[in-house]
C-alpha positions in Angstrom: 0.0 0.0 0.0 1.3 3.4 -1.0 2.4 5.6 1.9 0.4 8.9 1.9 2.4 12.1 1.4 1.6 15.0 3.6 2.3 18.0 1.4 -1.0 19.6 2.2 0.3 20.3 5.7 3.3 22.1 4.2 0.7 24.2 2.4 -1.0 24.9 5.8 2.4 26.1 7.2 2.8 28.3 4.2 -0.6 29.8 4.9 0.5 30.4 8.4 3.7 32.2 7.3 1.9 34.4 4.7 -0.8 35.2 7.2 2.0 36.0 9.8 3.7 38.4 7.3 0.4 39.9 6.4 -0.3 41.0 10.0 3.3 42.0 10.6 2.9 44.4 7.7 -0.3 45.7 9.2 1.2 46.5 12.5 4.6 47.8 11.4 3.3 51.4 10.9 1.9 51.3 14.5 5.3 50.2 15.8 7.0 52.9 13.8 4.5 55.6 14.8 6.6 57.3 17.5 9.6 57.6 15.2 7.4 58.8 12.3 5.7 61.4 14.5 9.1 62.7 15.6 10.7 62.7 12.2 7.8 64.3 10.2 6.1 66.3 12.9 2.8 64.4 12.9 0.5 64.3 15.9 -1.8 61.6 17.0 -4.7 62.9 15.0 -2.5 62.7 11.8 -1.5 59.2 12.6 -5.0 58.1 13.3 -6.2 59.4 9.9 -3.3 57.7 8.1 -4.1 54.4 9.9 -7.8 54.7 9.0 -7.0 54.8 5.3 -5.7 51.2 5.5 -9.1 50.0 6.8 -10.9 52.0 4.1 -8.9 50.2 1.3 -9.2 46.9 3.1 -13.0 47.2 3.4 -13.3 48.3 -0.1 -11.7 45.2 -1.5 -13.3 42.5 0.7 -16.1 41.6 -1.6 -14.3 42.2 -4.9 -11.4 40.2 -3.4 -13.6 37.2 -2.8 -15.1 37.5 -6.3 -11.5 37.6 -7.7 -10.6 34.5 -5.8 -13.7 32.7 -7.1 -13.0 33.7 -10.7 -9.2 33.5 -11.0 -8.5 31.0 -8.2 -6.4 31.1 -5.0 -3.1 30.7 -6.8 -3.2 33.9 -8.9 -5.3 35.9 -6.6 -3.2 35.1 -3.6 0.1 35.7 -5.4 -1.0 39.1 -6.8 -2.5 40.2 -3.5 0.8 39.5 -1.6 2.9 41.2 -4.3 0.5 44.2 -4.3 0.6 44.8 -0.6 4.3 44.0 -0.3 5.1 46.7 -2.9 3.2 49.3 -0.9 4.7 48.1 2.3 8.1 48.9 0.8 6.8 52.2 -0.6 6.0 53.2 2.9 9.7 53.8 3.3 9.7 56.6 0.7 6.5 58.4 2.0 7.2 61.8 3.3 4.0 63.6 4.0 0.5 63.0 5.3 -1.0 62.6 1.8 1.7 60.1 0.6 1.4 58.0 3.8 -2.4 57.9 3.6 -2.3 57.0 -0.1 0.2 54.2 0.4 -1.7 52.8 3.4 -5.0 52.9 1.4 -3.4 51.0 -1.5 -1.8 48.6 0.9 -5.2 47.9 2.4 -6.6 47.1 -1.0 -3.9 44.6 -1.5 -4.7 42.8 1.7 -8.4 42.5 1.0 -8.3 39.5 -1.4 -5.8 37.3 0.6 -8.2 35.7 3.1 -10.8 34.8 0.5 -8.0 33.2 -1.5 -6.8 31.3 1.6 -10.4 30.1 2.3 -10.6 28.6 -1.2 -7.2 27.0 -0.9 -8.2 25.3 2.3 -11.4 24.1 0.7 -9.5 22.6 -2.2 -6.4 21.2 -0.5 -7.9 19.5 2.6 -10.1 16.7 3.5 -13.5 17.9 4.7 -12.7 16.6 8.2 -9.4 18.6 8.3 -10.7 22.0 7.3 -11.0 23.2 10.9 -7.3 22.3 11.7 -6.2 23.9 8.4 -8.1 27.1 9.2 -6.3 27.2 12.6 -3.0 27.8 10.7 -4.6 30.8 9.1 -5.9 32.2 12.3 -2.7 31.5 14.3 -0.6 33.2 11.7 -2.8 36.3 12.1 -2.6 36.3 15.9 1.2 35.7 16.0 1.8 38.4 13.4 -0.3 40.9 15.3 1.4 40.2 18.6 5.0 39.5 17.6 6.5 42.8 16.6 10.1 42.0 17.6 11.5 41.9 14.1 10.3 45.4 13.3 11.2 46.7 16.7 14.7 45.4 16.2 15.0 47.2 12.9 14.0 50.5 14.5 15.4 50.3 18.0 18.6 48.5 17.5 19.7 49.5 14.0 17.6 52.7 13.6 16.4 51.3 10.2 12.9 52.8 9.9 13.0 52.8 6.1 14.9 49.5 5.9 12.3 47.8 8.1 9.5 48.5 5.5 11.8 47.4 2.6 12.7 44.2 4.3 9.1 43.2 4.9 8.3 44.2 1.3 11.0 41.8 0.0 9.9 39.0 2.3 6.3 39.4 1.0 7.4 39.2 -2.6 9.4 36.0 -1.9 6.3 34.5 -0.2 4.2 35.3 -3.3 6.7 33.4 -5.5 6.6 30.4 -3.1 2.8 30.5 -3.0 2.5 30.6 -6.8 5.1 27.9 -7.4 3.9 25.3 -4.8 0.1 25.8 -4.4 -1.7 25.1 -7.7 -5.4 25.3 -8.0 -5.9 21.5 -7.9 -3.7 19.3 -5.6 -3.7 16.8 -8.5 -1.4 19.3 -10.4 1.2 19.2 -7.6 4.2 16.8 -8.1 4.5 16.6 -4.3 1.0 15.1 -3.8 0.9 11.4 -4.4 -2.2 9.4 -5.3 -2.9 8.3 -1.7 -2.9 11.9 -0.4 -5.0 13.1 -3.4 -7.5 10.3 -2.6 -7.6 11.4 1.0 -8.2 15.0 0.1 -11.0 14.1 -2.2 -12.6 11.6 0.1 -16.3 12.3 0.5 -16.4 15.1 -2.0 -19.1 15.5 -4.6 -17.2 18.4 -6.3 -13.8 16.9 -7.0 -13.4 18.6 -10.5 -12.0 22.1 -10.2 -13.8 24.4 -12.6 -13.5 28.1 -13.3 -16.6 29.9 -12.1 -18.0 32.9 -13.7 -17.7 36.1 -11.8 -20.6 36.2 -9.4 -23.1 39.0 -10.0 -25.9 37.9 -7.7 -28.2 40.4 -6.0 -26.9 39.4 -2.6 -23.3 40.2 -3.6 -24.4 43.5 -5.1 -26.3 44.4 -1.9 -23.4 43.4 0.4 -20.9 45.4 -1.6 -23.2 48.4 -1.8 -23.6 48.3 1.9 -19.8 48.3 2.3 -19.5 51.3 0.0 -22.3 53.1 1.9 -20.5 52.6 5.2 -17.2 53.9 3.7 -19.0 56.8 2.0 -20.5 57.8 5.4 -17.6 57.1 7.7 -14.8 58.7 5.5 -16.4 62.2 5.4 -17.0 62.0 9.1 -13.3 61.1 9.8 -12.1 63.9 7.4 -14.5 66.5 8.9 -13.4 65.6 12.4 -9.8 65.9 11.2 -10.2 69.4 9.8 -12.4 70.4 12.7 -9.3 70.0 14.9 -7.5 72.5 12.7 -5.3 70.0 10.9 -4.2 70.2 7.3 -3.9 67.2 5.0 -0.5 68.0 3.5 
């Protein structure tokens, strides 16, 4: 009897690592906030506004990100999302004013939007139906560890005084992760040379949807309503944030 390979769990660890890097990239600006405030003369209101632009971009791309993952698959969507946010993580190093910081963080947030829908599809396709809970824990733990473990970025700032280099390093790491994801996690486990027949049979055990097919971009009423609601929230909250910002006598330059 053929011994089953376990490459799917290497995929789970890769999901953990990418999720870890994703959350490290999210919190690195918070870690660098005291240095940025001192270097550029920003106050807490300025930094709060800059941080809010990330969430605006992130919220804006949640539903479209899921639709992209459905249409193009987790391999392409995940790789492009990681490259996109990594580029804008690195570009944070060259931002100089409030507008450039806000624009970079907004575009960075848009890049992070599609990654978790892509991970969800990857977990569905790569794991036996009884293993999906365990596989999902790799995704969640990567997020939690990334949000709480800021030692790497702290080291770049506190020990080496590398504010710009810290963003560049994490940008390069993200691009490397995107390459690894694209190379080793195809849409169908059957396409992977590292998955033998025994593991493939285990993954597909009990499935009624083994064939992987490209789905048309969903345009259902529910998706339209959900996305419209998100845009409505953004359209209401963003002016409120900006009005509050200018009410305190701050200038967005």
